[in-house]
C-alpha positions in Angstrom: -36.8 37.7 -4.9 -33.7 36.4 -6.7 -33.8 34.2 -9.8 -31.0 31.6 -9.9 -29.2 30.0 -12.7 -27.3 26.8 -11.8 -24.7 25.6 -14.3 -23.0 22.2 -14.4 -21.3 20.7 -11.4 -22.0 17.5 -9.5 -24.8 16.2 -7.3 -24.4 19.2 -5.0 -25.9 21.3 -7.7 -28.9 18.9 -7.9 -29.6 19.2 -4.2 -29.0 23.0 -4.2 -31.6 23.4 -7.0 -34.1 21.4 -4.9 -33.3 23.5 -1.8 -33.8 26.8 -3.6 -37.1 25.7 -5.1 -38.3 24.4 -1.7 -37.5 27.9 -0.3 -39.6 29.6 -3.0 -36.9 30.8 -5.4 -37.1 30.6 -9.2 -34.4 28.6 -10.8 -33.0 27.6 -14.2 -30.9 24.5 -14.0 -28.5 23.4 -16.7 -27.0 20.1 -15.6 -27.3 17.8 -18.7 -26.3 18.3 -22.3 -29.5 16.6 -23.3 -31.4 19.9 -23.0 -31.2 21.1 -26.5 -33.5 24.0 -25.8 -31.1 25.7 -23.3 -29.8 29.1 -24.3 -27.1 30.6 -22.0 -28.0 34.1 -23.3 -31.7 33.7 -22.5 -31.0 32.0 -19.1 -28.7 34.9 -18.1 -31.3 37.5 -19.1 -33.8 35.8 -16.8 -31.4 35.3 -13.8 -29.5 37.6 -11.5 -27.6 35.0 -9.3 -25.4 32.6 -11.2 -24.3 29.5 -9.3 -21.3 27.8 -10.8 -19.8 24.5 -9.6 -17.1 23.4 -7.2 -14.5 23.4 -8.6 -15.3 26.2 -11.0 -13.3 24.5 -13.7 -10.8 21.7 -14.2 -9.6 22.5 -17.7 -9.5 26.3 -17.4 -11.8 26.5 -20.5 -15.2 25.1 -19.4 -17.2 25.1 -16.2 -16.8 21.8 -14.4 -19.5 19.2 -15.1 -19.6 15.6 -14.1 -21.6 15.1 -17.3 -18.9 16.4 -19.5 -21.1 19.2 -20.9 -19.5 21.0 -23.9 -21.7 24.2 -23.8 -20.3 25.6 -20.6 -17.4 27.7 -22.0 -16.1 30.2 -19.4 -15.4 32.8 -22.1 -19.0 32.6 -23.3 -20.4 32.9 -19.8 -18.2 36.0 -19.0 -19.1 37.7 -22.2 -22.8 37.5 -21.3 -22.5 38.6 -17.7 -23.4 42.2 -16.6 -23.2 44.3 -13.5 -26.7 43.1 -12.7 -25.4 39.5 -12.1 -23.9 38.0 -8.9 -21.5 35.1 -9.6 -20.8 32.3 -7.2 -18.5 29.3 -7.5 -15.7 27.3 -5.9 -12.0 27.9 -6.6 -12.8 30.6 -9.1 -9.7 31.3 -11.3 -8.0 34.6 -10.8 -8.7 35.8 -14.3 -12.4 35.3 -13.8 -12.3 37.3 -10.5 -10.3 40.0 -12.3 -12.8 40.2 -15.2 -15.7 40.4 -12.7 -14.0 43.2 -10.8 -13.2 45.2 -13.9 -16.8 44.9 -15.1 -18.6 45.6 -11.9 -19.8 42.0 -11.4 -20.2 40.8 -7.8 -18.2 37.6 -7.4 -18.0 35.3 -4.4 -15.8 32.3 -4.1 -17.1 29.6 -1.8 -13.5 28.7 -0.9 -13.0 32.2 0.5 -15.9 31.9 2.8 -14.7 30.7 6.2 -18.1 29.3 7.2 -18.3 27.2 4.1 -14.8 25.9 4.2 -14.9 25.0 7.9 -18.3 23.2 7.6 -17.1 21.3 4.5 -14.1 19.9 6.4 -16.5 17.5 8.1 -17.7 15.9 4.8 -14.1 15.9 3.5 -12.8 14.1 6.6 -15.6 11.5 6.6 -15.1 11.0 2.9 -11.4 10.5 3.3 -12.0 7.9 6.0 -14.5 6.1 3.9 -12.0 5.9 1.0 -9.3 4.7 3.3 -11.5 1.9 4.8 -12.6 0.9 1.3 -9.1 0.6 -0.1 -7.3 -0.9 2.8 -7.1 -4.5 3.8 -7.0 -3.5 7.5 -9.0 -1.6 10.1 -8.4 2.0 11.2 -8.9 0.9 14.8 -5.6 0.9 16.6 -3.8 1.6 13.3 -0.9 4.1 13.0 -2.1 7.0 10.9 0.0 9.9 9.5 -1.6 13.2 8.5 0.7 15.6 6.6 -0.3 19.2 7.1 -2.5 20.7 9.8 -4.9 23.1 8.1 -8.7 23.1 8.5 -9.3 19.7 6.8 -6.3 18.1 8.6 -7.5 19.2 12.0 -11.0 17.8 11.5 -9.7 14.6 9.9 -7.2 14.0 12.7 -9.9 14.3 15.4 -12.2 12.0 13.4 -9.4 9.4 13.2 -8.7 9.8 16.9 -12.4 9.2 17.6 -12.0 5.8 15.8 -9.2 4.9 18.2 -6.5 5.3 15.6 -3.0 6.4 16.7 -2.6 9.7 14.9 0.6 11.6 14.1 0.7 15.1 12.5 3.6 16.1 10.3 4.0 19.7 9.6 6.4 22.6 8.8 5.2 25.2 11.3 6.1 24.8 15.0 3.0 26.6 16.0 0.8 24.1 14.3 2.6 21.2 15.9 2.1 22.8 19.3 -1.6 23.0 18.7 -1.7 19.4 17.5 0.2 18.3 20.6 -2.3 20.1 22.8 -5.1 18.1 21.1 -3.5 14.9 22.2 -2.0 14.0 18.8 1.6 12.9 18.1 3.7 15.4 16.1 6.8 15.5 14.0 8.4 17.9 11.5 8.0 17.1 7.9 11.8 17.0 7.6 11.7 13.9 9.9 9.3 11.8 7.9 11.9 9.4 6.7 12.7 8.2 10.2 9.8 5.8 10.7 7.8 6.0 7.5 7.4 2.3 7.4 5.4 2.2 10.6 2.2 3.7 9.2 -0.7 1.7 7.9 -2.6 4.8 6.7 -1.2 8.1 5.3 -3.5 11.1 4.6 -1.9 14.0 2.7 -3.5 17.5 2.9 -0.5 19.6 1.5 -0.9 20.8 -2.1 2.8 20.3 -2.9 4.9 17.2 -3.5 5.5 15.7 0.0 5.5 12.0 -0.5 8.2 11.5 -3.0 10.1 8.4 -4.2 12.5 8.0 -1.3 9.7 8.1 1.3 7.5 5.8 -0.8 10.3 3.2 -1.0 10.4 3.1 2.8 6.7 2.6 3.3 4.9 -0.5 4.5 3.8 -2.4 1.3 0.3 -2.6 2.8 0.0 1.1 3.4 -3.0 3.1 2.1 -2.5 6.7 1.0 -5.4 9.1 0.7 -4.6 12.5 -0.8 -7.2 15.2 -0.2 -5.1 18.2 -1.3 -5.9 20.2 -4.4 -4.9 18.5 -7.7 -2.3 17.3 -8.5 -1.9 16.6 -4.8 1.2 15.9 -2.8 2.0 12.3 -3.7 4.1 10.8 -6.5 1.3 8.6 -7.8 3.2 7.2 -10.7 5.9 5.8 -8.4 3.2 4.4 -6.1 1.8 2.4 -9.0 5.3 1.2 -9.8 5.7 0.0 -6.2 2.2 -1.4 -6.0 1.3 1.0 -3.2 -2.4 1.8 -2.8 -2.7 5.6 -3.3 -5.6 7.7 -4.4 -6.2 11.4 -5.1 -9.6 12.2 -3.7 -11.0 15.6 -4.9 -14.6 16.7 -4.3 -15.3 14.4 -1.4 -18.2 16.5 -0.1 -19.9 16.2 -3.4 -19.4 12.4 -3.4 -20.2 11.5 0.2 -22.5 14.3 1.5 -23.9 16.3 -1.5 -27.2 17.1 0.3 -25.5 18.5 3.4 -22.9 20.3 1.3 -25.7 21.9 -0.7 -27.4 23.1 2.5 -24.1 24.7 3.5 -23.8 26.5 0.1 -27.5 27.6 0.3 -27.0 29.2 3.7 -23.9 31.0 2.5 -25.5 32.2 -0.8 -28.5 33.7 1.0 -26.3 35.4 3.5 -24.0 36.9 0.9 -26.8 38.0 -1.4 
């Protein structure tokens, strides 16, 4: 039977801890800096499966924590890990993976697990739609929506939008992706053609982790447009220029942890047990 150590993170870690306990596993959970009795060294001695957050880190120095915990230094964690440990986390930095490989530490990145990433697209898509509805003065129903990119999240998002009777256009670079989108009943266009009718869209969802929506495109948008960016930080939108133009735009990282932490934790639990 495995002993689990859960470190930092968001409410997904709270639910994951509950699920592990419910299934008979022993856990140590360090989620709040108020626990002065916590010792990373002792916790690691008593645990063999280390569950780190999604994302693993935001500042490249500490494990991510919504509580801003200051005792989750990555360097300290790595120095205490041994080949008896198995490390899990999301978007694990390359240097952590390299250290694990060099020291015989099993290391699994949730974002490299196809089952996790595909299942999480549902919560991401629903969260993006919830954010769009909350920010916009209009309805999604019958609205013209643009989705930039056509990866896993974009596909799920596009079909959810279509199910809400939105008029959905996919903009992408690869012809093969646009052919697939067309076969799914979606409008398509090349990214290079975005400027042609940018002002026609009431909602724009970006999924590309590179600057796509830059100043010239933003200038041509409908003033009432709502932009939701679900790409990895810093996203693909010039947010500073959006603010200057009074355009509603929001970068939305970690949507599964915000809108569906329980179900997201279930997905992680299933994957963890399988990989162990």
